[in-house]
C-alpha positions as MATLAB code, in Angstrom:
seq = 'MKKIVSTILISALGGALTLGAYKLFIENPPVVYESNSSQPAMVNTAFTGNVVAAMENTDFTIAAEKTLNAVVHVKNTSYKTIQDPFQQFFYGQGNGTRQYSQVGTGSGVIISSDGYIITNNHVIKGASEIEVTLDNKKILKAELIGADATNDIALLKIESKELPYIPFGNSDNVKVGEWVLAVGNPYNLTSTVTAGIVSAKGRDLGGNNDVNSFIQTDAAVNPGNSGGALVNTRGELIGINTAITSQTGSFVGYSFAVPSNIAKKVVEDLMEFGNVQTAILGIRGGELNSELADELNIDYTQGFYISEVTSGSGAEKSGLKENDIIVKLDNVKISTYADLTGFLRSKRPNDKVNITFLRDGKEQTASVVLSKNEVSTVSTLGLELKNLDKAELKSYNISNGVKITGISNKELSYYGVKKGFVITSINNEKISTIDDVTKIISNKEQGQVLRIEMLNLNGELERYIFR';
ca = [
      20.769    3.608  -89.382;
      23.987    4.937  -87.823;
      22.427    8.419  -87.787;
      19.407    7.152  -85.825;
      21.580    5.397  -83.232;
      23.793    8.476  -82.864;
      20.747   10.673  -82.391;
      19.366    8.393  -79.645;
      22.691    8.312  -77.809;
      23.087   12.080  -77.965;
      19.498   12.545  -76.665;
      20.074   10.147  -73.789;
      23.338   11.830  -72.866;
      21.715   15.243  -72.911;
      18.860   14.046  -70.683;
      21.291   12.563  -68.186;
      23.297   15.786  -68.021;
      20.113   17.816  -67.511;
      18.869   15.498  -64.695;
      22.264   15.556  -63.023;
      22.402   19.341  -63.059;
      18.924   19.487  -61.477;
      19.903   17.089  -58.731;
      23.145   18.929  -58.062;
      22.005   22.557  -58.080;
      18.258   22.600  -57.497;
      17.049   19.666  -55.374;
      18.226   19.511  -51.693;
      20.270   16.351  -51.125;
      19.009   13.948  -48.364;
      21.056   13.693  -45.163;
      22.063   10.075  -44.536;
      23.260    8.908  -41.098;
      25.421    5.832  -41.466;
      25.434    3.243  -38.735;
      26.664   -0.210  -38.050;
      25.275   -3.056  -35.969;
      27.003   -1.854  -32.818;
      25.764    1.724  -33.070;
      22.216    2.114  -34.439;
      21.221    5.232  -36.353;
      19.889    8.124  -34.288;
      16.560    9.582  -35.368;
      16.240   13.236  -34.427;
      12.923   14.534  -33.081;
      11.874   17.781  -31.495;
      12.263   16.366  -27.953;
      14.950   13.709  -28.203;
      17.655   16.021  -26.842;
      15.605   16.809  -23.711;
      14.866   13.158  -23.018;
      18.516   12.125  -23.429;
      19.636   14.980  -21.185;
      17.087   14.015  -18.517;
      18.257   10.403  -18.555;
      21.898   11.409  -18.355;
      21.194   13.768  -15.436;
      19.380   11.067  -13.419;
      21.972    9.755  -10.986;
      20.883    6.690   -9.014;
      24.225    6.285   -7.254;
      23.525    9.037   -4.710;
      20.211    7.503   -3.634;
      21.738    4.026   -3.540;
      24.636    5.176   -1.345;
      22.250    6.900    1.068;
      19.919    3.929    1.454;
      21.797    0.638    1.087;
      23.292    0.752    4.589;
      19.899    1.551    6.126;
      18.005   -1.450    4.713;
      18.263   -4.641    6.775;
      17.535   -8.332    6.408;
      14.742   -9.543    8.725;
      14.570  -13.182    9.861;
      11.362  -14.420   11.482;
      11.513  -17.707   13.424;
       8.325  -19.227   14.789;
       8.190  -22.338   16.984;
       5.234  -24.667   16.882;
       4.400  -27.667   19.013;
       2.620  -30.772   17.737;
       1.149  -33.302   20.123;
       0.482  -36.909   19.207;
      -2.560  -38.063   21.243;
      -1.798  -41.735   20.602;
       1.741  -41.400   21.971;
       0.368  -39.605   25.020;
      -2.312  -42.268   25.542;
       0.116  -45.177   25.462;
       3.197  -43.549   27.003;
       1.713  -40.862   29.224;
       1.768  -37.064   29.309;
       4.951  -35.456   28.081;
       5.426  -38.029   25.360;
       4.457  -37.564   21.748;
       5.209  -33.832   21.854;
       7.409  -32.449   19.105;
       8.505  -28.900   18.447;
       9.596  -27.595   15.086;
      10.649  -24.221   13.794;
       9.594  -22.307   10.706;
      11.720  -19.510    9.243;
      10.610  -16.599    7.082;
      12.663  -13.719    5.716;
      12.102  -10.228    4.428;
      13.498   -6.723    4.584;
      13.269   -3.757    6.904;
      14.136   -0.055    6.872;
      16.010    1.745    9.653;
      14.124    5.008   10.278;
      16.049    6.398   13.247;
      19.662    6.408   14.405;
      18.718    4.673   17.677;
      17.414    1.508   16.004;
      13.742    1.772   15.086;
      12.982   -0.345   12.025;
       9.858   -0.445    9.871;
       8.801   -3.565    7.949;
       5.641   -5.333    6.792;
       3.337   -6.998    9.288;
       3.280  -10.159    7.167;
       7.083  -10.402    7.411;
       7.040  -10.831   11.211;
       3.532  -12.242   11.745;
       3.525  -15.112   14.228;
       7.218  -14.673   15.066;
       8.656  -16.214   18.208;
      12.043  -14.632   17.531;
      13.089  -11.819   15.198;
      16.664  -11.262   14.054;
      17.961   -8.352   12.016;
      21.109   -8.491    9.900;
      22.650   -5.094    9.200;
      24.403   -4.213    5.972;
      27.765   -4.854    7.696;
      26.559   -8.434    8.433;
      26.145   -7.783   12.157;
      23.194   -9.789   13.569;
      21.018   -8.353   16.347;
      17.869   -9.470   18.164;
      14.845   -7.275   17.446;
      11.881   -6.421   19.669;
       8.418   -6.079   18.166;
       7.070   -2.697   19.290;
       3.732   -2.997   17.507;
       2.005   -4.009   14.309;
      -0.939   -2.925   12.205;
      -2.464   -5.612    9.990;
      -4.792   -3.167    8.254;
      -1.918   -1.238    6.690;
       0.512   -4.204    6.788;
       3.085   -2.250    8.798;
       5.141   -3.363   11.823;
       7.650   -1.521   14.005;
      10.792   -3.201   15.388;
      13.533   -1.973   17.715;
      17.171   -3.053   17.968;
      19.690   -1.958   20.584;
      22.251    0.072   18.698;
      23.352    3.660   18.267;
      24.366    6.004   15.474;
      22.854    3.801   12.797;
      22.379    5.042    9.229;
      18.702    5.660    8.518;
      16.416    6.789    5.713;
      14.347    9.968    6.249;
      10.670    9.937    5.347;
       9.618   11.712    2.174;
       6.148   13.051    1.369;
       4.362   10.388   -0.664;
       1.588   12.849   -1.559;
       4.150   14.740   -3.654;
       5.225   11.670   -5.627;
       4.398   11.977   -9.324;
       3.544    9.298  -11.837;
       6.582    8.799  -14.081;
       9.048    9.751  -11.341;
      12.187    7.609  -11.009;
      12.305    5.397   -7.903;
      14.565    2.716   -6.417;
      13.511   -0.461   -4.610;
      16.058   -1.504   -1.970;
      15.853   -4.864   -0.223;
      16.887   -8.501    0.010;
      15.121  -10.539   -2.701;
      15.764  -14.287   -2.473;
      18.092  -13.535    0.485;
      20.400  -11.572   -1.807;
      21.350   -8.731    0.514;
      21.777   -5.099   -0.509;
      19.937   -5.267   -3.819;
      18.835   -2.136   -5.689;
      16.450   -2.042   -8.648;
      15.204    1.016  -10.536;
      11.916    1.932  -12.167;
       9.272    4.602  -12.310;
       6.061    5.277  -10.438;
       3.432    3.628  -12.625;
       0.338    4.721  -10.680;
      -0.822    6.071   -7.319;
      -3.808    5.195   -5.157;
      -3.921    1.686   -6.582;
      -6.613   -0.580   -5.080;
      -5.828   -4.269   -5.578;
      -9.234   -5.406   -4.341;
      -9.602   -8.955   -3.071;
      -8.744   -9.432    0.597;
      -6.253   -6.567    0.732;
      -7.043   -4.069    3.477;
      -4.484   -1.665    2.044;
      -6.230    0.048   -0.869;
      -3.998    2.961   -1.736;
      -0.734    1.488   -3.005;
       2.000    3.181   -4.993;
       2.500    1.047   -8.113;
       5.975    0.848   -9.646;
       7.799   -1.185  -12.279;
      10.964   -1.446  -10.167;
      11.662   -5.176   -9.795;
      10.377   -6.527   -6.457;
      10.589  -10.232   -5.594;
      10.047  -12.469   -2.531;
      12.289  -11.122    0.216;
      11.807   -7.496   -0.849;
       8.757   -7.193    1.425;
       9.360   -4.540    4.060;
      12.133   -2.914    2.060;
      12.432    0.689    0.950;
      10.991    2.462   -2.059;
      12.977    5.692   -2.338;
      13.137    8.655   -4.683;
      16.326    9.881   -6.364;
      17.052   12.075   -3.318;
      17.191    8.978   -1.100;
      13.939    9.775    0.758;
      11.592    6.987    1.842;
       8.357    7.255   -0.149;
       7.014    3.735    0.350;
       7.415    0.299    1.951;
       7.557   -2.434   -0.689;
       4.761   -4.814    0.123;
       3.223   -6.838   -2.682;
       3.472   -8.168   -6.188;
       0.705   -9.558   -8.360;
       1.982  -12.668  -10.068;
       0.877  -16.169  -10.988;
       4.454  -17.393  -10.624;
       5.284  -15.648   -7.354;
       8.036  -13.634   -9.021;
       8.154  -10.138  -10.467;
       6.187   -9.761  -13.704;
       6.471   -6.052  -14.368;
       4.798   -4.208  -11.518;
       4.858   -4.107   -7.722;
       3.186   -2.200   -4.919;
       4.282   -0.186   -1.894;
       2.497    1.280    1.128;
       2.858    5.093    0.809;
       5.320    6.598    3.280;
       2.760    9.035    4.698;
       0.601    6.096    5.812;
       3.604    4.127    7.112;
       4.923    7.144    9.045;
       1.574    7.792   10.691;
       1.217    4.121   11.691;
       4.710    4.096   13.220;
       4.108    7.306   15.161;
       0.799    5.937   16.495;
       2.420    2.666   17.576;
       5.165    4.562   19.392;
       2.818    7.012   21.106;
      -0.406    5.048   21.681;
       0.460    1.394   21.158;
      -2.214    1.115   18.474;
      -3.299    2.929   15.331;
      -5.631    5.900   15.651;
      -8.161    5.865   12.811;
      -9.685    9.158   11.663;
     -12.869    9.617    9.641;
     -14.695   12.458    7.927;
     -18.118   11.131    8.858;
     -19.539   10.488    5.396;
     -20.776    7.607    3.278;
     -20.773    7.352   -0.480;
     -18.627    6.114   -3.320;
     -16.298    7.103   -6.128;
     -17.789    8.531   -9.276;
     -17.621    6.903  -12.693;
     -19.474    7.338  -15.963;
     -22.246    4.897  -15.058;
     -22.909    6.441  -11.641;
     -22.741    9.958  -13.087;
     -25.464    9.051  -15.615;
     -27.559    7.520  -12.849;
     -27.210   10.640  -10.679;
     -27.651   12.928  -13.699;
     -24.425   14.848  -13.056;
     -21.580   15.841  -15.363;
     -18.679   14.713  -13.163;
     -17.057   11.293  -13.480;
     -14.253   11.743  -10.929;
     -14.354   12.465   -7.220;
     -16.059   11.051   -4.129;
     -19.849   11.383   -4.099;
     -21.425   11.907   -0.659;
     -24.643    9.924   -0.236;
     -24.938   10.385    3.543;
     -23.421   12.594    6.243;
     -23.123   11.095    9.732;
     -24.947   13.039   12.409;
     -22.611   14.890   14.778;
     -19.536   14.226   12.632;
     -16.912   16.736   11.583;
     -18.344   16.625    8.058;
     -21.790   17.681    9.284;
     -20.372   20.430   11.489;
     -18.410   21.841    8.546;
     -21.524   22.051    6.388;
     -20.968   19.143    4.005;
     -24.224   17.760    2.626;
     -25.628   14.848    0.706;
     -24.883   15.034   -3.065;
     -21.679   17.056   -2.546;
     -18.663   15.798   -4.512;
     -15.231   15.853   -2.831;
     -12.475   16.627   -5.349;
      -9.540   17.651   -3.112;
      -8.285   17.139    0.440;
      -5.542   19.599    1.456;
      -5.008   20.220   -2.279;
      -4.440   16.495   -2.905;
      -6.618   15.423   -5.840;
      -9.348   12.917   -4.960;
     -10.487   10.931   -7.981;
     -11.209    7.539   -6.422;
     -12.230    5.923   -3.165;
      -8.624    4.726   -2.799;
      -7.420    8.344   -2.976;
      -9.796    9.270   -0.152;
      -8.984    6.366    2.167;
      -5.254    6.625    1.459;
      -5.261   10.281    2.489;
      -7.322    9.663    5.649;
      -5.072    6.817    6.761;
      -2.243    9.313    7.053;
      -4.301   11.469    9.467;
      -5.342   11.278   13.108;
      -8.532   12.139   14.992;
      -8.775   15.912   15.624;
      -6.582   16.739   12.616;
      -8.000   19.597   10.542;
      -8.422   18.999    6.796;
      -9.287   21.513    4.086;
     -11.853   20.081    1.695;
     -12.602   21.246   -1.831;
     -15.988   20.036   -3.040;
     -18.568   20.639   -5.737;
     -22.148   21.610   -4.942;
     -24.591   22.270   -7.756;
     -21.656   22.502  -10.141;
     -19.854   25.210   -8.144;
     -16.566   24.683   -6.316;
     -16.585   25.407   -2.578;
     -14.219   24.831    0.350;
     -14.653   23.818    3.974;
     -12.460   22.970    6.952;
     -13.263   19.675    8.704;
     -11.999   18.363   12.030;
     -11.609   14.599   11.734;
     -13.195   12.406   14.377;
     -12.194    9.012   15.789;
     -13.453    5.952   13.981;
     -15.963    4.168   16.154;
     -17.216    1.811   13.436;
     -15.151   -0.674   11.444;
     -15.687   -3.576    9.067;
     -13.728   -6.738    9.856;
     -13.708   -8.391    6.431;
     -12.289  -11.678    7.751;
     -15.345  -12.207    9.943;
     -17.809  -10.485    7.668;
     -18.944   -8.153   10.457;
     -19.346   -4.408   10.881;
     -18.521   -3.462   14.467;
     -19.083   -0.373   16.604;
     -17.327    0.704   19.809;
     -19.565    1.095   22.855;
     -19.474    4.190   25.052;
     -19.757    4.110   28.848;
     -23.519    4.617   28.825;
     -24.048    1.720   26.425;
     -21.767   -0.564   28.432;
     -23.729    0.310   31.552;
     -27.040   -0.479   29.825;
     -25.732   -3.938   28.920;
     -24.298   -4.344   32.440;
     -20.864   -5.198   31.052;
     -17.405   -3.629   31.350;
     -16.214   -4.258   27.815;
     -17.435   -5.211   24.349;
     -18.129   -4.100   20.773;
     -21.506   -4.153   19.042;
     -22.309   -5.874   15.749;
     -24.013   -3.330   13.480;
     -23.841   -5.210   10.186;
     -23.368   -8.770    8.877;
     -22.143   -9.598    5.377;
     -21.285  -13.231    6.121;
     -24.453  -15.268    5.473;
     -22.988  -18.233    7.341;
     -22.958  -16.221   10.574;
     -26.597  -15.306   10.129;
     -27.383  -18.986    9.512;
     -25.848  -19.889   12.883;
     -27.934  -17.255   14.627;
     -25.601  -14.256   14.899;
     -27.645  -11.052   14.590;
     -27.216   -7.295   14.497;
     -27.124   -5.970   18.029;
     -25.092   -8.850   19.463;
     -22.121   -7.701   21.551;
     -18.722   -9.433   21.260;
     -17.093   -9.553   24.697;
     -14.116  -11.879   24.143;
     -12.223  -13.787   21.472;
     -10.053  -16.762   22.476;
     -10.459  -15.740   26.121;
      -9.067  -12.240   25.448;
     -11.311   -9.349   26.484;
     -12.556   -7.156   23.655;
     -12.886   -3.468   24.492;
     -12.508   -1.837   21.050;
     -12.658   -2.770   17.395;
      -8.865   -2.446   17.383;
      -8.725   -5.419   19.768;
     -10.703   -7.512   17.282;
      -8.495   -6.464   14.370;
      -5.335   -7.286   16.334;
      -6.489  -10.793   17.260;
      -7.689  -11.542   13.734;
      -4.422  -10.293   12.210;
      -2.373  -12.559   14.502;
      -4.568  -15.583   13.835;
      -2.661  -18.452   12.259;
      -4.060  -20.347    9.306;
      -6.527  -22.978   10.483;
      -6.623  -21.625   14.045;
      -9.995  -21.770   15.755;
     -11.663  -18.567   16.985;
     -13.793  -18.899   20.123;
     -16.036  -15.858   20.263;
     -18.267  -14.977   23.203;
     -21.245  -12.712   22.537;
     -24.222  -11.292   24.360;
     -27.411  -11.968   22.406;
     -30.368   -9.600   22.158;
     -31.714  -10.977   25.458;
     -28.457  -10.285   27.280;
     -27.538  -13.966   27.430;
     -23.970  -15.145   26.817;
     -23.470  -17.316   23.741;
     -20.305  -18.984   22.439;
     -19.420  -19.541   18.793;
     -16.479  -21.353   17.228;
     -15.209  -20.290   13.797;
     -12.255  -21.254   11.637;
];
């Protein structure tokens, strides 16, 4: 029995020695990285070093220092008067009238050393007084130079000199994934900087938004940030923070900015012309997708498909035809309708644009001179309007007006409004261009009545009241 036990022990010992020698001299030992709760283990990958280096080399302090002093707090005060008809009836005119004020706040960006400031139209809409608080807490009165509701941009001016300002960057060159900073005054907290990346470009929010080519970012933007700066790491202005999509009204992970190229063009137009000059290619169509590509029996699912070319337009003169597919404008990729409209909103009539398009599967190029937009859709009214030239005005025997060329609001049709009617005034203000209509609609307060005068198809003046 003792022999058997001895034999088993010797065999086990020999096996253990053999296994230990194999582990020690033959098999490669695993590398173990020890860590504790305060310093988690690092897992090496082929690209980890590059990512860490990129993060360490990204310095937000330079951009913050360049921009903080050039972003201002904007205070909008509007005064409204309420009249009590019963008080007036019993106590006479002048009684029963009360005035109250309403205050709104936002942000603005100084864009020149002599005091021009860009902000959102909705920040200053309806303002009776506008005050700007600089980063050094100095408060100044601001003058409204002009506003554009379509792009939600407004231009202010303060009397000051040698102010710090933020230079415009080229928003067409912004790349998805690029680091950006949002600078503004959320919840009246002045001089606030948040960081994020560009999540998407050419974003169309749909709904009632006229702006349909936003830069989307995950930099935190909250109420009060509107009108503030979206800047790159070089401190260049690449967007004006405008909107968030949220059920709570607070930041939920993404926000939207008007691209700087659009904002810059709007500002320059307001300074030079007093209104925004809208340029068009002279085409109709829509963005491609898989469903439309199958319907048209084509292989392309991105780009802008031309279904119609306007007679006499720059597009027709350059040789563009029905069924062509626009894929680039000045080497800027065009994948969606938002890409197309966003690019055109940064251009003026008579600007020359190089177009890359596909025809019968082959890539071609053309140079197009943009023309002035004479037709516009006013979504608030549900009308498509067209400017009238001198000959048309003479034929109607009127000095001003715009023609209704399309109606999407069934209620208007029910009340008798028809294509061919000519709008001559709104709220006793003469209407000469579609820009006049847009301006009045954009400044309309909630619940305010619109009194619209139109010439019917028989040349008779009719009056309509809309809310």
